[in-house]
C-alpha positions, 0 to 999 in steps of 0.5 A: 931520824925525824923524817923516818919517824914522820913518814914511817919509811927509811930515808937512804939519800941525803940532800945538802941544805943550801948546796953546801956539799964538801968531802967532809959532808959526804964522809959523814953521810957515808958513815951515817948509812946514807946511800947517796948525797945530792949536791946543788951542782947542776948536771946529769949523772952517768953510770960512773957518777960518785953516789956521794957527789951527785949533781941534780936539776931543780924542778920547780912548781909551775914548770911546764911539761915542755920545759920538763921534757927539755930538762929530762933530755938535757936540752939547755943544760949548759946554760943552767950549768953556766949560771950555777958556775957564776953563782958558785964563784960569787958564793966563794968570793962573798962568803956564806953570810954576804952571799945569802944577804945579797941573794935575799935582796935580789929575790925580794925577800929582804934580809 
């Protein structure tokens, strides 16, 4: 694996590029020997969470310590989940190509 060759360390966890998780991806990751798979679904994971369908919360550069503390305590999680749900529905309706183009335009990245 390229990351393992670069870092000299095992990479036991997989993160779905672009959040494109599916049961098939989870099964491939399991067969490849990964111990977990992170989706782009926003949420907190409890002790009973499926290790091959983990939610996560993005922590971006420039995040203040108070906002980081809020994320860690779960404050405001429902707003992030609502936004994620709306994005997911748009993705389903538009399909990958149209969604990616629209997202790029909205983010000012062009097509």
